[in-house]
Biopython code that builds the backbone (N, CA, C, O; Angstrom):
import numpy as np
from Bio.PDB.StructureBuilder import StructureBuilder

atoms = [
    (1, "UNK", "N", (57.914, 73.596, 90.491)),
    (1, "UNK", "CA", (58.873, 74.572, 90.986)),
    (1, "UNK", "C", (58.109, 75.734, 91.588)),
    (1, "UNK", "O", (57.030, 76.080, 91.108)),
    (2, "UNK", "N", (58.645, 76.335, 92.619)),
    (2, "UNK", "CA", (58.019, 77.561, 93.113)),
    (2, "UNK", "C", (58.007, 78.614, 92.003)),
    (2, "UNK", "O", (58.901, 78.644, 91.158)),
    (3, "UNK", "N", (57.013, 79.455, 92.011)),
    (3, "UNK", "CA", (56.874, 80.460, 90.949)),
    (3, "UNK", "C", (58.131, 81.304, 90.791)),
    (3, "UNK", "O", (58.496, 81.657, 89.670)),
    (4, "UNK", "N", (58.801, 81.634, 91.891)),
    (4, "UNK", "CA", (60.012, 82.453, 91.808)),
    (4, "UNK", "C", (61.119, 81.742, 91.035)),
    (4, "UNK", "O", (61.960, 82.403, 90.426)),
    (5, "UNK", "N", (61.136, 80.419, 91.047)),
    (5, "UNK", "CA", (62.176, 79.677, 90.337)),
    (5, "UNK", "C", (62.102, 79.897, 88.830)),
    (5, "UNK", "O", (63.134, 79.919, 88.158)),
    (6, "UNK", "N", (60.904, 80.058, 88.295)),
    (6, "UNK", "CA", (60.756, 80.327, 86.860)),
    (6, "UNK", "C", (61.448, 81.640, 86.504)),
    (6, "UNK", "O", (62.043, 81.768, 85.433)),
    (7, "UNK", "N", (61.366, 82.606, 87.405)),
    (7, "UNK", "CA", (62.013, 83.898, 87.204)),
    (7, "UNK", "C", (63.532, 83.744, 87.283)),
    (7, "UNK", "O", (64.264, 84.237, 86.425)),
    (8, "UNK", "N", (63.991, 83.053, 88.324)),
    (8, "UNK", "CA", (65.428, 82.921, 88.566)),
    (8, "UNK", "C", (66.144, 82.129, 87.474)),
    (8, "UNK", "O", (67.289, 82.437, 87.143)),
    (9, "UNK", "N", (65.493, 81.120, 86.912)),
    (9, "UNK", "CA", (66.148, 80.311, 85.871)),
    (9, "UNK", "C", (66.128, 80.985, 84.508)),
    (9, "UNK", "O", (66.783, 80.516, 83.578)),
    (10, "UNK", "N", (65.387, 82.076, 84.378)),
    (10, "UNK", "CA", (65.353, 82.817, 83.121)),
    (10, "UNK", "C", (64.292, 82.371, 82.140)),
    (10, "UNK", "O", (64.085, 83.018, 81.114)),
    (11, "UNK", "N", (63.614, 81.269, 82.439)),
    (11, "UNK", "CA", (62.613, 80.762, 81.493)),
    (11, "UNK", "C", (61.443, 81.708, 81.348)),
    (11, "UNK", "O", (60.935, 81.892, 80.241)),
    (12, "UNK", "N", (61.002, 82.311, 82.435)),
    (12, "UNK", "CA", (59.877, 83.248, 82.360)),
    (12, "UNK", "C", (60.209, 84.408, 81.424)),
    (12, "UNK", "O", (59.402, 84.762, 80.565)),
    (13, "UNK", "N", (61.387, 84.999, 81.585)),
    (13, "UNK", "CA", (61.788, 86.118, 80.735)),
    (13, "UNK", "C", (61.917, 85.713, 79.275)),
    (13, "UNK", "O", (61.503, 86.449, 78.379)),
    (14, "UNK", "N", (62.487, 84.549, 79.042)),
    (14, "UNK", "CA", (62.655, 84.062, 77.668)),
    (14, "UNK", "C", (61.301, 83.875, 76.991)),
    (14, "UNK", "O", (61.109, 84.292, 75.848)),
    (15, "UNK", "N", (60.372, 83.252, 77.692)),
    (15, "UNK", "CA", (59.040, 83.038, 77.115)),
    (15, "UNK", "C", (58.310, 84.356, 76.905)),
    (15, "UNK", "O", (57.642, 84.543, 75.887)),
    (16, "UNK", "N", (58.433, 85.261, 77.854)),
    (16, "UNK", "CA", (57.797, 86.576, 77.704)),
    (16, "UNK", "C", (58.394, 87.324, 76.517)),
    (16, "UNK", "O", (57.669, 87.991, 75.779)),
    (17, "UNK", "N", (59.702, 87.220, 76.328)),
    (17, "UNK", "CA", (60.368, 87.894, 75.207)),
    (17, "UNK", "C", (59.917, 87.352, 73.858)),
    (17, "UNK", "O", (59.997, 88.054, 72.850)),
    (18, "UNK", "N", (59.442, 86.103, 73.831)),
    (18, "UNK", "CA", (58.975, 85.519, 72.573)),
    (18, "UNK", "C", (57.479, 85.716, 72.358)),
    (18, "UNK", "O", (56.911, 85.203, 71.394)),
    (19, "UNK", "N", (56.840, 86.467, 73.266)),
    (19, "UNK", "CA", (55.449, 86.827, 73.041)),
    (19, "UNK", "C", (54.425, 86.089, 73.876)),
    (19, "UNK", "O", (53.226, 86.313, 73.711)),
    (20, "UNK", "N", (54.860, 85.221, 74.764)),
    (20, "UNK", "CA", (53.911, 84.509, 75.603)),
    (20, "UNK", "C", (53.500, 85.366, 76.785)),
    (20, "UNK", "O", (54.333, 86.044, 77.386)),
    (21, "UNK", "N", (52.219, 85.339, 77.120)),
    (21, "UNK", "CA", (51.739, 85.865, 78.393)),
    (21, "UNK", "C", (51.815, 84.697, 79.362)),
    (21, "UNK", "O", (51.427, 83.580, 79.020)),
    (22, "UNK", "N", (52.310, 84.946, 80.564)),
    (22, "UNK", "CA", (52.528, 83.842, 81.489)),
    (22, "UNK", "C", (51.802, 84.041, 82.802)),
    (22, "UNK", "O", (51.659, 85.156, 83.302)),
    (23, "UNK", "N", (51.351, 82.932, 83.339)),
    (23, "UNK", "CA", (50.828, 82.864, 84.690)),
    (23, "UNK", "C", (51.638, 81.781, 85.380)),
    (23, "UNK", "O", (51.683, 80.648, 84.903)),
    (24, "UNK", "N", (52.276, 82.108, 86.490)),
    (24, "UNK", "CA", (52.961, 81.093, 87.285)),
    (24, "UNK", "C", (52.256, 80.985, 88.620)),
    (24, "UNK", "O", (51.643, 81.941, 89.095)),
    (25, "UNK", "N", (52.349, 79.828, 89.211)),
    (25, "UNK", "CA", (51.722, 79.614, 90.512)),
    (25, "UNK", "C", (52.521, 78.542, 91.238)),
    (25, "UNK", "O", (53.282, 77.798, 90.620)),
    (26, "UNK", "N", (52.348, 78.470, 92.519)),
    (26, "UNK", "CA", (52.957, 77.406, 93.316)),
    (26, "UNK", "C", (51.866, 76.401, 93.663)),
    (26, "UNK", "O", (50.814, 76.766, 94.187)),
    (27, "UNK", "N", (52.124, 75.153, 93.370)),
    (27, "UNK", "CA", (51.166, 74.095, 93.692)),
    (27, "UNK", "C", (51.055, 73.934, 95.199)),
    (27, "UNK", "O", (51.937, 74.354, 95.949)),
    (28, "UNK", "N", (49.973, 73.327, 95.627)),
    (28, "UNK", "CA", (49.783, 73.121, 97.069)),
    (28, "UNK", "C", (50.998, 72.422, 97.671)),
    (28, "UNK", "O", (51.508, 71.442, 97.127)),
    (29, "UNK", "N", (51.442, 72.947, 98.795)),
    (29, "UNK", "CA", (52.581, 72.383, 99.497)),
    (29, "UNK", "C", (53.930, 72.887, 99.023)),
    (29, "UNK", "O", (54.954, 72.578, 99.632)),
    (30, "UNK", "N", (53.949, 73.666, 97.933)),
    (30, "UNK", "CA", (55.192, 74.230, 97.416)),
    (30, "UNK", "C", (55.257, 75.687, 97.863)),
    (30, "UNK", "O", (54.289, 76.435, 97.732)),
    (31, "UNK", "N", (56.413, 76.074, 98.392)),
    (31, "UNK", "CA", (56.575, 77.457, 98.889)),
    (31, "UNK", "C", (56.169, 78.452, 97.816)),
    (31, "UNK", "O", (56.527, 78.259, 96.654)),
    (32, "UNK", "N", (55.459, 79.477, 98.144)),
    (32, "UNK", "CA", (55.076, 79.971, 99.460)),
    (32, "UNK", "C", (53.659, 79.572, 99.878)),
    (32, "UNK", "O", (53.081, 80.225, 100.746)),
    (33, "UNK", "N", (53.087, 78.527, 99.290)),
    (33, "UNK", "CA", (51.714, 78.158, 99.640)),
    (33, "UNK", "C", (51.659, 77.513, 101.020)),
    (33, "UNK", "O", (52.678, 77.108, 101.579)),
    (34, "UNK", "N", (50.457, 77.428, 101.546)),
    (34, "UNK", "CA", (50.251, 76.686, 102.786)),
    (34, "UNK", "C", (50.486, 75.209, 102.516)),
    (34, "UNK", "O", (50.537, 74.772, 101.366)),
    (35, "UNK", "N", (50.625, 74.469, 103.563)),
    (35, "UNK", "CA", (50.808, 73.031, 103.435)),
    (35, "UNK", "C", (49.574, 72.333, 103.980)),
    (35, "UNK", "O", (49.512, 71.999, 105.163)),
    (36, "UNK", "N", (48.580, 72.113, 103.104)),
    (36, "UNK", "CA", (47.389, 71.412, 103.570)),
    (36, "UNK", "C", (47.728, 69.944, 103.847)),
    (36, "UNK", "O", (48.788, 69.465, 103.444)),
    (37, "UNK", "N", (46.846, 69.246, 104.520)),
    (37, "UNK", "CA", (47.115, 67.838, 104.824)),
    (37, "UNK", "C", (47.361, 67.014, 103.559)),
    (37, "UNK", "O", (46.705, 67.213, 102.537)),
    (38, "UNK", "N", (48.300, 66.103, 103.646)),
    (38, "UNK", "CA", (48.608, 65.184, 102.544)),
    (38, "UNK", "C", (47.458, 64.196, 102.404)),
    (38, "UNK", "O", (46.637, 64.139, 103.319)),
    (39, "UNK", "N", (47.334, 63.444, 101.379)),
    (39, "UNK", "CA", (48.323, 63.317, 100.310)),
    (39, "UNK", "C", (48.106, 64.355, 99.216)),
    (39, "UNK", "O", (47.008, 64.882, 99.035)),
    (40, "UNK", "N", (49.172, 64.627, 98.503)),
    (40, "UNK", "CA", (49.098, 65.507, 97.336)),
    (40, "UNK", "C", (49.135, 64.614, 96.113)),
    (40, "UNK", "O", (50.212, 64.241, 95.648)),
    (41, "UNK", "N", (47.996, 64.273, 95.599)),
    (41, "UNK", "CA", (47.953, 63.410, 94.424)),
    (41, "UNK", "C", (48.045, 64.262, 93.173)),
    (41, "UNK", "O", (47.685, 65.439, 93.177)),
    (42, "UNK", "N", (48.529, 63.655, 92.111)),
    (42, "UNK", "CA", (48.602, 64.397, 90.855)),
    (42, "UNK", "C", (47.197, 64.758, 90.382)),
    (42, "UNK", "O", (47.013, 65.773, 89.711)),
    (43, "UNK", "N", (46.214, 63.941, 90.723)),
    (43, "UNK", "CA", (44.829, 64.261, 90.356)),
    (43, "UNK", "C", (44.368, 65.539, 91.061)),
    (43, "UNK", "O", (43.716, 66.387, 90.453)),
    (44, "UNK", "N", (44.709, 65.672, 92.342)),
    (44, "UNK", "CA", (44.336, 66.881, 93.087)),
    (44, "UNK", "C", (45.066, 68.096, 92.533)),
    (44, "UNK", "O", (44.482, 69.174, 92.421)),
    (45, "UNK", "N", (46.343, 67.931, 92.185)),
    (45, "UNK", "CA", (47.112, 69.047, 91.642)),
    (45, "UNK", "C", (46.575, 69.473, 90.276)),
    (45, "UNK", "O", (46.513, 70.666, 89.977)),
    (46, "UNK", "N", (46.186, 68.501, 89.445)),
    (46, "UNK", "CA", (45.601, 68.831, 88.139)),
    (46, "UNK", "C", (44.258, 69.538, 88.313)),
    (46, "UNK", "O", (43.939, 70.462, 87.565)),
    (47, "UNK", "N", (43.479, 69.109, 89.290)),
    (47, "UNK", "CA", (42.201, 69.778, 89.565)),
    (47, "UNK", "C", (42.429, 71.207, 90.036)),
    (47, "UNK", "O", (41.690, 72.114, 89.656)),
    (48, "UNK", "N", (43.460, 71.412, 90.871)),
    (48, "UNK", "CA", (43.801, 72.770, 91.300)),
    (48, "UNK", "C", (44.141, 73.645, 90.096)),
    (48, "UNK", "O", (43.665, 74.775, 89.988)),
    (49, "UNK", "N", (44.964, 73.117, 89.196)),
    (49, "UNK", "CA", (45.375, 73.880, 88.014)),
    (49, "UNK", "C", (44.177, 74.158, 87.108)),
    (49, "UNK", "O", (44.044, 75.262, 86.580)),
    (50, "UNK", "N", (43.311, 73.172, 86.926)),
    (50, "UNK", "CA", (42.103, 73.384, 86.124)),
    (50, "UNK", "C", (41.260, 74.496, 86.733)),
    (50, "UNK", "O", (40.746, 75.354, 86.015)),
    (51, "UNK", "N", (41.118, 74.482, 88.050)),
    (51, "UNK", "CA", (40.358, 75.528, 88.726)),
    (51, "UNK", "C", (40.962, 76.901, 88.529)),
    (51, "UNK", "O", (40.240, 77.879, 88.336)),
    (52, "UNK", "N", (42.293, 76.983, 88.576)),
    (52, "UNK", "CA", (42.967, 78.262, 88.341)),
    (52, "UNK", "C", (42.702, 78.757, 86.930)),
    (52, "UNK", "O", (42.353, 79.922, 86.737)),
    (53, "UNK", "N", (42.863, 77.886, 85.942)),
    (53, "UNK", "CA", (42.637, 78.290, 84.547)),
    (53, "UNK", "C", (41.183, 78.709, 84.327)),
    (53, "UNK", "O", (40.913, 79.686, 83.628)),
    (54, "UNK", "N", (40.255, 77.973, 84.920)),
    (54, "UNK", "CA", (38.840, 78.330, 84.787)),
    (54, "UNK", "C", (38.555, 79.679, 85.439)),
    (54, "UNK", "O", (37.831, 80.501, 84.877)),
    (55, "UNK", "N", (39.120, 79.909, 86.617)),
    (55, "UNK", "CA", (38.914, 81.180, 87.320)),
    (55, "UNK", "C", (39.447, 82.346, 86.490)),
    (55, "UNK", "O", (38.835, 83.414, 86.438)),
    (56, "UNK", "N", (40.587, 82.133, 85.845)),
    (56, "UNK", "CA", (41.187, 83.173, 85.006)),
    (56, "UNK", "C", (40.569, 83.234, 83.610)),
    (56, "UNK", "O", (40.941, 84.074, 82.791)),
    (57, "UNK", "N", (39.613, 82.323, 83.349)),
    (57, "UNK", "CA", (38.919, 82.231, 82.061)),
    (57, "UNK", "C", (39.906, 82.023, 80.911)),
    (57, "UNK", "O", (39.810, 82.662, 79.864)),
    (58, "UNK", "N", (40.855, 81.113, 81.135)),
    (58, "UNK", "CA", (41.855, 80.784, 80.122)),
    (58, "UNK", "C", (41.544, 79.423, 79.514)),
    (58, "UNK", "O", (41.299, 78.452, 80.229)),
    (59, "UNK", "N", (41.557, 79.364, 78.197)),
    (59, "UNK", "CA", (41.388, 78.099, 77.484)),
    (59, "UNK", "C", (42.458, 78.039, 76.406)),
    (59, "UNK", "O", (43.097, 79.042, 76.089)),
    (60, "UNK", "N", (42.640, 76.866, 75.857)),
    (60, "UNK", "CA", (43.632, 76.657, 74.798)),
    (60, "UNK", "C", (45.001, 77.191, 75.215)),
    (60, "UNK", "O", (45.648, 77.920, 74.463)),
    (61, "UNK", "N", (45.432, 76.820, 76.418)),
    (61, "UNK", "CA", (46.699, 77.297, 76.957)),
    (61, "UNK", "C", (47.829, 76.342, 76.596)),
    (61, "UNK", "O", (47.604, 75.175, 76.277)),
    (62, "UNK", "N", (49.035, 76.862, 76.654)),
    (62, "UNK", "CA", (50.230, 76.033, 76.615)),
    (62, "UNK", "C", (50.688, 75.913, 78.059)),
    (62, "UNK", "O", (51.028, 76.911, 78.695)),
    (63, "UNK", "N", (50.696, 74.703, 78.569)),
    (63, "UNK", "CA", (51.035, 74.452, 79.960)),
    (63, "UNK", "C", (52.454, 73.901, 80.011)),
    (63, "UNK", "O", (52.776, 72.944, 79.307)),
    (64, "UNK", "N", (53.301, 74.500, 80.840)),
    (64, "UNK", "CA", (54.672, 74.050, 81.016)),
    (64, "UNK", "C", (54.803, 73.530, 82.437)),
    (64, "UNK", "O", (54.494, 74.243, 83.391)),
    (65, "UNK", "N", (55.255, 72.303, 82.583)),
    (65, "UNK", "CA", (55.423, 71.721, 83.907)),
    (65, "UNK", "C", (56.817, 71.169, 84.081)),
    (65, "UNK", "O", (57.379, 70.557, 83.174)),
    (66, "UNK", "N", (57.378, 71.398, 85.278)),
    (66, "UNK", "CA", (58.703, 70.900, 85.614)),
    (66, "UNK", "C", (58.580, 69.890, 86.756)),
    (66, "UNK", "O", (57.920, 70.165, 87.758)),
    (67, "UNK", "N", (59.208, 68.735, 86.609)),
    (67, "UNK", "CA", (59.212, 67.682, 87.616)),
    (67, "UNK", "C", (57.772, 67.247, 87.905)),
    (67, "UNK", "O", (57.080, 66.797, 86.992)),
    (68, "UNK", "N", (57.308, 67.370, 89.146)),
    (68, "UNK", "CA", (55.928, 66.990, 89.449)),
    (68, "UNK", "C", (54.953, 67.794, 88.595)),
    (68, "UNK", "O", (53.879, 67.304, 88.247)),
    (69, "UNK", "N", (55.325, 69.023, 88.257)),
    (69, "UNK", "CA", (54.490, 69.839, 87.383)),
    (69, "UNK", "C", (54.309, 69.227, 86.005)),
    (69, "UNK", "O", (53.292, 69.455, 85.351)),
    (70, "UNK", "N", (55.300, 68.442, 85.556)),
    (70, "UNK", "CA", (55.147, 67.795, 84.254)),
    (70, "UNK", "C", (54.061, 66.725, 84.305)),
    (70, "UNK", "O", (53.306, 66.556, 83.347)),
    (71, "UNK", "N", (53.980, 66.003, 85.423)),
    (71, "UNK", "CA", (52.907, 65.022, 85.578)),
    (71, "UNK", "C", (51.557, 65.720, 85.670)),
    (71, "UNK", "O", (50.561, 65.242, 85.125)),
    (72, "UNK", "N", (51.533, 66.850, 86.362)),
    (72, "UNK", "CA", (50.307, 67.631, 86.497)),
    (72, "UNK", "C", (49.848, 68.130, 85.129)),
    (72, "UNK", "O", (48.672, 68.020, 84.781)),
    (73, "UNK", "N", (50.781, 68.675, 84.363)),
    (73, "UNK", "CA", (50.450, 69.192, 83.030)),
    (73, "UNK", "C", (49.970, 68.070, 82.115)),
    (73, "UNK", "O", (49.017, 68.248, 81.358)),
    (74, "UNK", "N", (50.627, 66.921, 82.186)),
    (74, "UNK", "CA", (50.221, 65.791, 81.345)),
    (74, "UNK", "C", (48.815, 65.324, 81.683)),
    (74, "UNK", "O", (48.000, 65.096, 80.789)),
    (75, "UNK", "N", (48.529, 65.180, 82.972)),
    (75, "UNK", "CA", (47.193, 64.736, 83.369)),
    (75, "UNK", "C", (46.140, 65.766, 82.994)),
    (75, "UNK", "O", (45.050, 65.410, 82.545)),
    (76, "UNK", "N", (46.459, 67.037, 83.175)),
    (76, "UNK", "CA", (45.510, 68.081, 82.787)),
    (76, "UNK", "C", (45.222, 68.005, 81.284)),
    (76, "UNK", "O", (44.068, 68.106, 80.867)),
    (77, "UNK", "N", (46.254, 67.831, 80.487)),
    (77, "UNK", "CA", (46.068, 67.750, 79.026)),
    (77, "UNK", "C", (45.202, 66.549, 78.646)),
    (77, "UNK", "O", (44.388, 66.631, 77.725)),
    (78, "UNK", "N", (45.382, 65.430, 79.362)),
    (78, "UNK", "CA", (44.603, 64.227, 79.050)),
    (78, "UNK", "C", (43.161, 64.338, 79.514)),
    (78, "UNK", "O", (42.255, 63.841, 78.844)),
    (79, "UNK", "N", (42.938, 64.986, 80.655)),
    (79, "UNK", "CA", (41.591, 64.999, 81.233)),
    (79, "UNK", "C", (40.796, 66.258, 80.929)),
    (79, "UNK", "O", (39.568, 66.253, 81.015)),
    (80, "UNK", "N", (41.480, 67.329, 80.578)),
    (80, "UNK", "CA", (40.804, 68.599, 80.283)),
    (80, "UNK", "C", (41.358, 69.210, 78.988)),
    (80, "UNK", "O", (41.932, 70.298, 79.021)),
    (81, "UNK", "N", (41.195, 68.533, 77.866)),
    (81, "UNK", "CA", (41.727, 69.056, 76.610)),
    (81, "UNK", "C", (41.111, 70.396, 76.208)),
    (81, "UNK", "O", (41.649, 71.098, 75.352)),
    (82, "UNK", "N", (39.989, 70.746, 76.822)),
    (82, "UNK", "CA", (39.394, 72.053, 76.554)),
    (82, "UNK", "C", (40.240, 73.189, 77.115)),
    (82, "UNK", "O", (40.091, 74.335, 76.692)),
    (83, "UNK", "N", (41.122, 72.888, 78.057)),
    (83, "UNK", "CA", (41.958, 73.909, 78.671)),
    (83, "UNK", "C", (43.381, 73.938, 78.113)),
    (83, "UNK", "O", (44.087, 74.934, 78.272)),
    (84, "UNK", "N", (43.808, 72.851, 77.460)),
    (84, "UNK", "CA", (45.211, 72.711, 77.077)),
    (84, "UNK", "C", (45.351, 72.550, 75.566)),
    (84, "UNK", "O", (44.834, 71.600, 74.977)),
    (85, "UNK", "N", (46.057, 73.491, 74.956)),
    (85, "UNK", "CA", (46.389, 73.399, 73.543)),
    (85, "UNK", "C", (47.675, 72.599, 73.360)),
    (85, "UNK", "O", (47.791, 71.794, 72.436)),
    (86, "UNK", "N", (48.643, 72.830, 74.255)),
    (86, "UNK", "CA", (49.929, 72.125, 74.193)),
    (86, "UNK", "C", (50.470, 71.990, 75.605)),
    (86, "UNK", "O", (50.178, 72.802, 76.482)),
    (87, "UNK", "N", (51.265, 70.946, 75.806)),
    (87, "UNK", "CA", (51.903, 70.713, 77.101)),
    (87, "UNK", "C", (53.394, 70.502, 76.876)),
    (87, "UNK", "O", (53.802, 69.705, 76.031)),
    (88, "UNK", "N", (54.196, 71.226, 77.643)),
    (88, "UNK", "CA", (55.647, 71.074, 77.605)),
    (88, "UNK", "C", (56.030, 70.433, 78.933)),
    (88, "UNK", "O", (55.782, 70.999, 79.998)),
    (89, "UNK", "N", (56.638, 69.246, 78.864)),
    (89, "UNK", "CA", (56.939, 68.477, 80.059)),
    (89, "UNK", "C", (58.442, 68.451, 80.260)),
    (89, "UNK", "O", (59.176, 67.915, 79.430)),
    (90, "UNK", "N", (58.902, 69.032, 81.365)),
    (90, "UNK", "CA", (60.329, 69.133, 81.672)),
    (90, "UNK", "C", (60.660, 68.286, 82.895)),
    (90, "UNK", "O", (59.946, 68.327, 83.896)),
    (91, "UNK", "N", (61.732, 67.526, 82.812)),
    (91, "UNK", "CA", (62.246, 66.736, 83.939)),
    (91, "UNK", "C", (61.193, 65.790, 84.508)),
    (91, "UNK", "O", (61.113, 65.599, 85.721)),
    (92, "UNK", "N", (60.399, 65.209, 83.641)),
    (92, "UNK", "CA", (59.433, 64.194, 84.079)),
    (92, "UNK", "C", (60.074, 62.829, 83.990)),
    (92, "UNK", "O", (61.204, 62.699, 83.519)),
    (93, "UNK", "N", (59.383, 61.835, 84.427)),
    (93, "UNK", "CA", (59.865, 60.459, 84.354)),
    (93, "UNK", "C", (58.655, 59.559, 84.191)),
    (93, "UNK", "O", (57.521, 59.965, 84.445)),
    (94, "UNK", "N", (58.902, 58.383, 83.780)),
    (94, "UNK", "CA", (57.808, 57.428, 83.669)),
    (94, "UNK", "C", (57.889, 56.653, 82.372)),
    (94, "UNK", "O", (58.911, 56.642, 81.686)),
    (95, "UNK", "N", (56.810, 56.025, 82.069)),
    (95, "UNK", "CA", (56.781, 55.172, 80.869)),
    (95, "UNK", "C", (56.820, 56.046, 79.693)),
    (95, "UNK", "O", (56.805, 55.560, 78.562)),
]
sb = StructureBuilder()
sb.init_structure("model")
sb.init_model(0)
sb.init_chain("A")
sb.init_seg("    ")
for serial, (resi, resn, name, xyz) in enumerate(atoms, 1):
    if name == "N":
        sb.init_residue(resn, " ", resi, " ")
    sb.init_atom(name, np.array(xyz, "f"), 0.0, 1.0, " ", f" {name:<3s}", serial, name[0])
structure = sb.get_structure()
């Protein structure tokens, strides 16, 4: 979801009210980011997220992903457990 959607749906405020510090971002190709050449693989999106967390020097995070973000969060948790303490997957699909 675009970062603004977290604000509009109320989830950002709810999580902040319960004591979470939050960082939201828009994945490549999601407004308002640029649209680099495709394909947008979940591996590339997970690498982008890992890079963001590393740049911000965040470890042991709780990652929340919606739709494609849920696949991104799941892959990040599986491949970079040093960055993810917990993953909340919303509106995902699959096995």
